[in-house]
Structure formats: C-alpha cells, structure tokens
C-alpha positions in Angstrom: 153.0 91.2 113.9 150.3 92.6 111.6 148.6 90.9 108.6 149.7 93.8 106.5 153.4 93.2 107.4 153.0 89.5 106.5 151.4 90.4 103.2 154.4 92.6 102.5 156.7 89.9 103.6 155.1 87.3 101.3 155.3 89.6 98.3 159.0 90.2 99.0 159.7 86.5 99.3 158.0 85.8 96.0 159.7 88.7 94.1 163.1 88.5 95.9 163.5 92.1 95.1 162.4 95.1 97.2 161.7 97.4 94.3 159.6 94.9 92.4 157.7 93.9 95.6 157.0 97.5 96.4 155.6 98.1 92.9 153.5 95.0 93.2 152.1 96.2 96.5 151.6 99.8 95.4 153.8 101.3 98.2 157.2 103.0 98.2 160.4 100.9 98.6 161.4 102.7 101.9 158.0 101.9 103.4 158.4 98.2 102.4 161.9 98.1 103.8 160.7 99.7 107.0 158.0 97.1 107.5 160.3 94.2 106.8 162.9 95.6 109.3 160.2 96.0 111.9 159.2 92.4 111.4 162.8 91.3 111.7 163.2 93.3 114.9 160.1 91.8 116.5 161.2 88.2 115.6 164.9 88.9 116.5 166.2 87.2 113.4 167.0 88.3 109.8 164.4 87.1 107.3 166.5 88.0 104.2 170.2 87.9 103.4 171.0 91.2 101.6 173.8 90.7 99.1 174.3 94.0 97.3 171.1 94.6 95.4 170.0 91.0 95.6 168.2 89.3 98.5 167.7 85.6 99.5 165.3 84.1 102.0 167.0 82.9 105.2 166.0 79.7 106.9 163.9 81.6 109.5 162.4 83.6 106.6 161.3 80.3 104.8 159.6 79.1 108.0 157.7 82.4 108.3 156.8 82.3 104.6 155.3 78.8 104.7 153.3 79.6 107.9 152.2 82.9 106.5 150.9 81.3 103.4 148.9 78.8 105.5 147.5 81.6 107.7 146.3 83.6 104.7 144.9 80.4 103.2 142.9 79.7 106.4 141.7 83.3 106.4 140.5 83.0 102.8 138.7 79.8 103.7 137.0 81.5 106.7 135.9 84.3 104.4 134.5 81.8 101.9 132.5 80.0 104.5 131.0 83.3 105.9 130.1 84.4 102.3 128.3 81.1 101.7 126.3 81.6 104.9 125.1 84.8 103.2 124.5 82.8 100.0 127.0 84.7 98.0 128.6 82.4 95.4 131.6 84.4 94.4 135.4 84.3 95.0 138.2 82.4 93.3 138.7 78.7 92.7 142.3 77.5 92.2 142.7 74.2 90.5 145.9 72.3 89.8 146.7 69.6 87.3 149.7 67.9 85.9 150.9 69.5 82.7 149.5 67.7 79.6 146.3 65.7 79.3 145.1 66.2 82.9 145.4 70.0 82.5 143.4 69.6 79.2 140.8 67.6 81.0 140.3 70.3 83.6 140.3 73.1 81.0 137.6 71.3 78.9 135.1 71.8 81.7 135.6 75.5 82.3 132.7 76.8 80.2 130.2 74.4 81.9 131.5 75.5 85.3 131.3 79.2 84.4 127.7 78.7 83.4 126.8 77.3 86.8 129.0 79.7 88.8 129.3 82.9 86.8 130.6 85.0 89.7 133.5 82.6 90.6 136.9 83.4 89.1 138.8 80.2 88.1 142.6 79.8 88.1 144.1 76.7 86.4 147.7 75.8 87.3 149.7 73.2 85.3 152.2 72.2 87.9 154.3 69.1 88.8 154.6 69.8 92.6 150.9 69.1 93.2 151.2 67.9 96.8 153.2 70.9 98.1 150.8 73.4 96.4 147.8 71.7 98.0 149.5 71.5 101.4 150.4 75.2 101.2 146.8 76.1 100.5 147.8 77.5 97.1 145.3 75.1 95.4 141.7 74.4 96.4 141.9 71.0 94.7 143.9 69.2 92.0 143.7 66.4 89.5 146.8 64.1 89.6 148.1 60.6 89.6 147.2 58.4 92.6 148.2 57.1 95.1 149.6 59.9 97.1 151.2 58.8 100.4 150.3 61.7 102.6 147.7 61.5 105.4 147.0 65.2 105.1 145.6 64.7 101.6 142.1 63.4 100.8 141.6 61.7 97.5 138.6 60.9 95.2 139.5 58.3 92.6 138.2 59.1 89.1 139.4 56.4 86.8 142.2 53.9 85.9 143.4 54.0 82.3 145.7 52.0 80.1 148.7 53.1 78.2 149.4 52.1 74.6 152.4 51.8 72.2 151.8 54.5 69.6 153.4 54.5 66.1 152.7 55.0 62.4 151.4 52.3 60.0 154.9 51.8 58.7 156.4 50.8 62.0 157.8 47.2 62.4 155.1 46.6 65.0 152.2 47.7 62.8 149.6 44.9 62.5 150.3 43.5 65.9 147.3 43.1 68.2 149.5 43.6 71.3 153.2 43.9 72.2 155.0 42.8 75.3 156.4 45.6 77.4 160.0 44.4 76.9 159.6 44.8 73.1 159.4 48.6 73.6 163.1 48.6 74.4 164.0 47.1 71.1 162.9 50.0 68.8 163.5 53.8 68.8 161.4 55.6 71.3 160.3 59.2 71.7 159.3 60.2 75.2 158.7 62.9 77.7 161.6 63.8 80.0 162.1 62.0 83.3 160.3 64.7 85.3 157.0 63.9 83.5 154.7 61.5 85.4 153.8 59.5 82.3 157.5 58.9 81.7 158.0 58.0 85.4 155.4 55.2 85.1 157.3 53.7 82.2 160.7 54.1 83.9 159.3 52.4 87.1 158.0 49.5 85.1 161.4 49.1 83.4 163.2 49.2 86.7 161.0 46.5 88.2 161.8 44.3 85.2 165.5 45.0 85.4 165.7 47.2 82.3 166.5 50.8 81.5 164.7 52.9 79.0 167.0 55.0 76.7 164.8 57.2 74.5 166.2 58.3 71.2 164.5 61.7 71.6 163.0 63.5 74.6 160.6 66.4 74.3 158.6 68.4 76.8 155.5 69.2 74.7 152.8 66.8 73.5 152.6 68.6 70.2 156.3 68.0 69.4 156.1 64.4 70.6 153.2 63.6 68.3 155.0 65.4 65.5 158.1 63.3 65.9 156.1 60.0 66.1 154.1 60.9 63.0 157.3 61.7 61.1 158.5 58.2 61.8 161.3 59.1 64.3 160.1 56.4 66.6 157.2 55.0 68.6 156.0 56.3 72.0 153.9 55.3 75.0 150.9 57.4 75.8 147.7 57.3 78.0 144.3 56.6 76.6 143.2 60.2 77.6 145.9 61.8 75.4 145.1 59.6 72.5 141.4 60.5 72.6 142.1 64.2 73.0 144.3 64.4 69.9 142.8 61.5 67.9 145.3 61.3 65.0 143.9 58.9 62.5 147.3 58.1 61.0 148.6 56.6 64.3 148.2 53.1 65.6 147.4 52.4 69.2 148.8 49.0 70.2 147.9 47.5 73.6 150.9 46.7 75.9 151.0 43.5 77.9 153.2 41.6 80.3 152.8 43.8 82.1 149.9 46.1 81.2 150.7 49.7 81.9 148.0 51.5 84.0 147.6 54.6 86.1 144.9 55.9 88.4 143.8 59.5 88.2 141.9 61.3 91.0 141.0 64.5 92.7 143.1 65.6 95.7 142.6 68.3 98.3 143.8 69.2 101.8 142.1 67.1 104.5 141.5 70.1 106.7 140.5 72.6 104.0 136.9 73.8 103.8 135.3 72.8 100.5 133.0 75.5 99.4 130.1 75.3 97.0 132.4 76.1 94.0 134.9 73.4 94.9 132.1 70.8 95.5 130.5 72.0 92.2 133.6 71.4 90.2 134.2 68.0 91.8 130.6 67.0 90.9 131.1 68.4 87.3 134.3 66.4 86.6 133.0 63.3 88.3 129.9 63.4 86.0 132.1 64.1 83.0 134.2 61.0 83.7 131.1 58.9 84.2 129.9 60.0 80.8 133.2 59.2 79.2 133.0 55.7 80.7 129.5 55.2 79.2 130.8 56.3 75.8 133.8 54.0 76.2 136.2 56.9 75.6 138.2 55.8 78.6 139.4 52.2 78.7 140.0 51.0 82.2 142.4 48.6 83.8 141.2 46.0 86.2 142.7 46.7 89.7 144.7 43.5 89.6 146.4 44.2 86.2 
C-alpha cells in the first residue's frame, strides 16, 4: 500500500466519480482505476460499489478513508514540526468556525494574522460538524460553542455571552427593561432553523421549561433575519456578538431573564495534534482580541451560575 495510492483513493472518495477524480489528480482515468483496483486486490475487499457510471463508498472503503485522512494529517503535522526546526514559518492553517458570528469573529482577525505570518496560507471553514472535522485532522483548530463532551478534544474557553430579545421600537415589548423567557413564546418570532447552534440553545431552554418554540418564520442567513425583524415581522433572540457586529440603531436589545440565556465560546483542537507556531499565534491573537473586547465592554458576560 503506497501513499500515492491512498492519495488517489481519498480523491476518488471525495469526488465519487472516477473521471472527476482523475482530472483533479492530473492523471488518466485508466491509471486511476488501475491503482484503485490494485488497492482493492491487496486488501481483499471492494472499496467502492460500482453502479453504472456512479460509485458509492463501501463500509470497508469508509474505514480506509477515515484512517487515510488521519495518516495524511499526521504526516502534515510531522512536516510542519520539521519545518519549524528549520525556522521556516510557512504552510497552511485551517480554522473552523460555526457559520454566523463566530465565522465573522475569525475572519475579522485575518489581516492582523497575515501581517505576523505572511508566508502562512489561511483557510476558513464555516461548518456545523466542528468535532468531526477536528478529529479527522481536517482542521488545525476551531471556534465553537462549549462544552464539547469528547476527551480527544482540548478546549480553551474565551468568553460567556448573553442573548437578548431583539425587536423594533414599535414592538409590544418596547420600553421594557427586561422580559421573562416565557414571554418570548407569546409574540411572533423569527429564528434560525433547528440546525443552528443559537436556535438549539433557545430550544433546549424551552424544553427544560416544558415549552416548545414555534417560530413564525425561519431563515438561514443573518442578513434576512435582521431584515425580517426590522420590517416588523417579529422579534428574535440573538447573541451579544452578533448585535455588536451588525449594530442596527433602529433595533432594541432587551435582556432576557428567568432564565438568562448564555453560551460559552471557546477554541478547540485535537488533543494529540501538534500545535505549530502559526496555530499558537492565531490562538494568542484571538485571545488578545477577546480580552480587548472585554475591556471595551463590547462583550457582556454571564456569571457562571446564571
């Protein structure tokens, strides 16, 4: 089993098409098919189900794919460590973040990072499956919601932030200094879909209180959500980070109580992954950025017992 064969195999898994994979690899399709067949013969099992012109990964193929990704990730880590011994600060830094405000938070620091590490290429991925990407060595680190219950993941807490009820000045709750969480259920609500982590926090709080949230409108983008709220379609529930990023003067931010809605945001990375200079540099950069936001009171924090 050769690394070249595994590289061909990974490309075929990700394309699920021999012709597209061969173009991506820069080889002929017969050469690719020959290498995959040789790999299958060596292992004694089919790695793909061939159905006409379509292919699907078999169970054995999925096992090999996951382990191959880990192997290539480990090789990349070894190369990075050796390069740093030679004081060469180059390579690629892959950072993951949940779509939305956390992705924006990471992106806002890219110019500062590039100034300090001009030879390092940066890739930002807005993804929901943070844990799997980190465990598969597809991400060097990620910014996500804590806690994560996986002993293979190391975490660095950054901040805990509150959520607010957001609406226009014409809303029935306008003028209130605070609203009880249960009152959110009594007015039209515009929310992210159930797959969004912000929505999941609200749904979990509802479930614990014995309620169910039934939004009037669901939308996947923050721009459309703000647009609907500003048009008077309903209120919404958003994090302090998002409110500061978009800072619409025509919207009211009303604290929620009984209970207060909070979430903890942090950095995560694989426990066994080597953290190179670029990774450590980005961690230091975002940690210092959050500290500055705290000093400027742009992030309002929850007490741990709230």
